[in-house]
C-alpha positions as protocol buffer text, in pm:
chain_id: "A"
residue {
  index: 1
  type: UNK
  ca { x: 172 y: -13817 z: 7789 }
}
residue {
  index: 2
  type: UNK
  ca { x: -114 y: -13568 z: 7804 }
}
residue {
  index: 3
  type: UNK
  ca { x: -181 y: -13377 z: 7484 }
}
residue {
  index: 4
  type: UNK
  ca { x: -311 y: -13021 z: 7502 }
}
residue {
  index: 5
  type: UNK
  ca { x: -455 y: -12857 z: 7192 }
}
residue {
  index: 6
  type: UNK
  ca { x: -520 y: -12485 z: 7210 }
}
residue {
  index: 7
  type: UNK
  ca { x: -742 y: -12281 z: 6984 }
}
residue {
  index: 8
  type: UNK
  ca { x: -901 y: -11939 z: 6966 }
}
residue {
  index: 9
  type: UNK
  ca { x: -606 y: -11716 z: 6891 }
}
residue {
  index: 10
  type: UNK
  ca { x: -608 y: -11440 z: 6635 }
}
residue {
  index: 11
  type: UNK
  ca { x: -626 y: -11068 z: 6574 }
}
residue {
  index: 12
  type: UNK
  ca { x: -865 y: -10875 z: 6797 }
}
residue {
  index: 13
  type: UNK
  ca { x: -947 y: -10507 z: 6816 }
}
residue {
  index: 14
  type: UNK
  ca { x: -890 y: -10324 z: 7145 }
}
residue {
  index: 15
  type: UNK
  ca { x: -1191 y: -10350 z: 7374 }
}
residue {
  index: 16
  type: UNK
  ca { x: -1322 y: -10664 z: 7212 }
}
residue {
  index: 17
  type: UNK
  ca { x: -1348 y: -11014 z: 7361 }
}
residue {
  index: 18
  type: UNK
  ca { x: -1195 y: -11348 z: 7271 }
}
residue {
  index: 19
  type: UNK
  ca { x: -1216 y: -11699 z: 7413 }
}
residue {
  index: 20
  type: UNK
  ca { x: -927 y: -11943 z: 7415 }
}
residue {
  index: 21
  type: UNK
  ca { x: -982 y: -12316 z: 7448 }
}
residue {
  index: 22
  type: UNK
  ca { x: -748 y: -12594 z: 7558 }
}
residue {
  index: 23
  type: UNK
  ca { x: -868 y: -12946 z: 7491 }
}
residue {
  index: 24
  type: UNK
  ca { x: -700 y: -13222 z: 7692 }
}
residue {
  index: 25
  type: UNK
  ca { x: -644 y: -13577 z: 7567 }
}
residue {
  index: 26
  type: UNK
  ca { x: -746 y: -13721 z: 7902 }
}
residue {
  index: 27
  type: UNK
  ca { x: -1033 y: -13665 z: 8140 }
}
residue {
  index: 28
  type: UNK
  ca { x: -1010 y: -13320 z: 8288 }
}
residue {
  index: 29
  type: UNK
  ca { x: -1124 y: -13461 z: 8622 }
}
residue {
  index: 30
  type: UNK
  ca { x: -776 y: -13612 z: 8664 }
}
residue {
  index: 31
  type: UNK
  ca { x: -603 y: -13280 z: 8693 }
}
residue {
  index: 32
  type: UNK
  ca { x: -565 y: -13081 z: 9011 }
}
residue {
  index: 33
  type: UNK
  ca { x: -423 y: -12762 z: 8867 }
}
residue {
  index: 34
  type: UNK
  ca { x: -480 y: -12607 z: 8528 }
}
residue {
  index: 35
  type: UNK
  ca { x: -397 y: -12265 z: 8402 }
}
residue {
  index: 36
  type: UNK
  ca { x: -303 y: -12018 z: 8135 }
}
residue {
  index: 37
  type: UNK
  ca { x: 25 y: -11838 z: 8088 }
}
residue {
  index: 38
  type: UNK
  ca { x: 148 y: -11595 z: 7827 }
}
residue {
  index: 39
  type: UNK
  ca { x: 483 y: -11504 z: 7685 }
}
residue {
  index: 40
  type: UNK
  ca { x: 638 y: -11246 z: 7461 }
}
residue {
  index: 41
  type: UNK
  ca { x: 941 y: -11380 z: 7272 }
}
residue {
  index: 42
  type: UNK
  ca { x: 1255 y: -11308 z: 7470 }
}
residue {
  index: 43
  type: UNK
  ca { x: 1073 y: -11268 z: 7799 }
}
residue {
  index: 44
  type: UNK
  ca { x: 977 y: -11506 z: 8077 }
}
residue {
  index: 45
  type: UNK
  ca { x: 646 y: -11685 z: 8068 }
}
residue {
  index: 46
  type: UNK
  ca { x: 393 y: -11495 z: 8276 }
}
residue {
  index: 47
  type: UNK
  ca { x: 110 y: -11635 z: 8486 }
}
residue {
  index: 48
  type: UNK
  ca { x: -237 y: -11531 z: 8371 }
}
residue {
  index: 49
  type: UNK
  ca { x: -493 y: -11747 z: 8549 }
}
residue {
  index: 50
  type: UNK
  ca { x: -534 y: -12084 z: 8718 }
}
residue {
  index: 51
  type: UNK
  ca { x: -807 y: -12316 z: 8834 }
}
residue {
  index: 52
  type: UNK
  ca { x: -751 y: -12569 z: 9113 }
}
residue {
  index: 53
  type: UNK
  ca { x: -925 y: -12896 z: 9194 }
}
residue {
  index: 54
  type: UNK
  ca { x: -1197 y: -12721 z: 9390 }
}
residue {
  index: 55
  type: UNK
  ca { x: -1259 y: -12481 z: 9098 }
}
residue {
  index: 56
  type: UNK
  ca { x: -1103 y: -12190 z: 9279 }
}
residue {
  index: 57
  type: UNK
  ca { x: -972 y: -11940 z: 9028 }
}
residue {
  index: 58
  type: UNK
  ca { x: -673 y: -11713 z: 9061 }
}
residue {
  index: 59
  type: UNK
  ca { x: -575 y: -11430 z: 8831 }
}
residue {
  index: 60
  type: UNK
  ca { x: -282 y: -11202 z: 8776 }
}
residue {
  index: 61
  type: UNK
  ca { x: -349 y: -10842 z: 8871 }
}
residue {
  index: 62
  type: UNK
  ca { x: -322 y: -10733 z: 8510 }
}
residue {
  index: 63
  type: UNK
  ca { x: -619 y: -10945 z: 8397 }
}
residue {
  index: 64
  type: UNK
  ca { x: -831 y: -10965 z: 8710 }
}
residue {
  index: 65
  type: UNK
  ca { x: -1190 y: -10849 z: 8640 }
}
residue {
  index: 66
  type: UNK
  ca { x: -1135 y: -10880 z: 8264 }
}
residue {
  index: 67
  type: UNK
  ca { x: -1051 y: -11249 z: 8213 }
}
residue {
  index: 68
  type: UNK
  ca { x: -1237 y: -11558 z: 8332 }
}
residue {
  index: 69
  type: UNK
  ca { x: -1098 y: -11910 z: 8352 }
}
residue {
  index: 70
  type: UNK
  ca { x: -1336 y: -12205 z: 8354 }
}
residue {
  index: 71
  type: UNK
  ca { x: -1364 y: -12563 z: 8236 }
}
residue {
  index: 72
  type: UNK
  ca { x: -1617 y: -12784 z: 8065 }
}
residue {
  index: 73
  type: UNK
  ca { x: -1578 y: -13136 z: 8199 }
}
residue {
  index: 74
  type: UNK
  ca { x: -1803 y: -13285 z: 7928 }
}
residue {
  index: 75
  type: UNK
  ca { x: -1567 y: -13157 z: 7661 }
}
residue {
  index: 76
  type: UNK
  ca { x: -1243 y: -13201 z: 7861 }
}
residue {
  index: 77
  type: UNK
  ca { x: -1166 y: -12841 z: 7777 }
}
residue {
  index: 78
  type: UNK
  ca { x: -1021 y: -12551 z: 7973 }
}
residue {
  index: 79
  type: UNK
  ca { x: -1119 y: -12201 z: 7863 }
}
residue {
  index: 80
  type: UNK
  ca { x: -994 y: -11848 z: 7907 }
}
residue {
  index: 81
  type: UNK
  ca { x: -1253 y: -11585 z: 7826 }
}
residue {
  index: 82
  type: UNK
  ca { x: -1093 y: -11247 z: 7775 }
}
residue {
  index: 83
  type: UNK
  ca { x: -1290 y: -10923 z: 7784 }
}
residue {
  index: 84
  type: UNK
  ca { x: -1181 y: -10565 z: 7722 }
}
residue {
  index: 85
  type: UNK
  ca { x: -865 y: -10673 z: 7549 }
}
residue {
  index: 86
  type: UNK
  ca { x: -580 y: -10423 z: 7542 }
}
residue {
  index: 87
  type: UNK
  ca { x: -273 y: -10402 z: 7317 }
}
residue {
  index: 88
  type: UNK
  ca { x: -71 y: -10502 z: 7624 }
}
residue {
  index: 89
  type: UNK
  ca { x: -248 y: -10840 z: 7616 }
}
residue {
  index: 90
  type: UNK
  ca { x: -73 y: -10923 z: 7289 }
}
residue {
  index: 91
  type: UNK
  ca { x: 119 y: -11244 z: 7360 }
}
residue {
  index: 92
  type: UNK
  ca { x: 142 y: -11611 z: 7292 }
}
residue {
  index: 93
  type: UNK
  ca { x: -93 y: -11784 z: 7534 }
}
residue {
  index: 94
  type: UNK
  ca { x: -9 y: -12128 z: 7669 }
}
residue {
  index: 95
  type: UNK
  ca { x: -231 y: -12379 z: 7840 }
}
residue {
  index: 96
  type: UNK
  ca { x: -77 y: -12562 z: 8135 }
}
residue {
  index: 97
  type: UNK
  ca { x: -205 y: -12878 z: 8299 }
}
residue {
  index: 98
  type: UNK
  ca { x: 11 y: -13025 z: 8575 }
}
residue {
  index: 99
  type: UNK
  ca { x: 352 y: -13057 z: 8403 }
}
residue {
  index: 100
  type: UNK
  ca { x: 219 y: -13043 z: 8049 }
}
residue {
  index: 101
  type: UNK
  ca { x: 208 y: -12746 z: 7813 }
}
residue {
  index: 102
  type: UNK
  ca { x: 19 y: -12668 z: 7498 }
}
residue {
  index: 103
  type: UNK
  ca { x: 185 y: -12541 z: 7184 }
}
residue {
  index: 104
  type: UNK
  ca { x: 69 y: -12184 z: 7237 }
}
residue {
  index: 105
  type: UNK
  ca { x: -177 y: -11965 z: 7051 }
}
residue {
  index: 106
  type: UNK
  ca { x: -110 y: -11607 z: 6945 }
}
residue {
  index: 107
  type: UNK
  ca { x: -337 y: -11323 z: 7052 }
}
residue {
  index: 108
  type: UNK
  ca { x: -274 y: -10988 z: 6885 }
}
residue {
  index: 109
  type: UNK
  ca { x: -472 y: -10690 z: 7005 }
}
residue {
  index: 110
  type: UNK
  ca { x: -454 y: -10411 z: 6752 }
}
residue {
  index: 111
  type: UNK
  ca { x: -675 y: -10176 z: 6555 }
}
C-alpha cells in the first residue's frame, strides 16, 4: 500500500502563487503516472495535471500556462506549483499515483 501525504494547502490571495507537495512512501521511480486532481464537494473530481514516466506533463486547459507539475526524485515528492491563482481554483486538491490517492489538501483563493 503506497502512502501519499500532501501538504501546501491554505488561503491564498488572488494572483498569488502556492506550491503543493505530495510525498510518496515508496521510491517515485516506481511509478509510471502521477498527477493532481481537484474536487469541489458534490462535484466530480477534475483532472488538473499529470506527469508520465518520461516526464511528459499534461495540463487541463483551465490551468495550462499557470500551473507546473514536477517531481523531485531525491525526496520522492511530486509537486504542483500554481501561479496566478484565481478564485475559481478554490478546491480540494488530490495527489494521484497509479491507483493510490492522497487525503486531499484545501486551496482557498480569496481576498
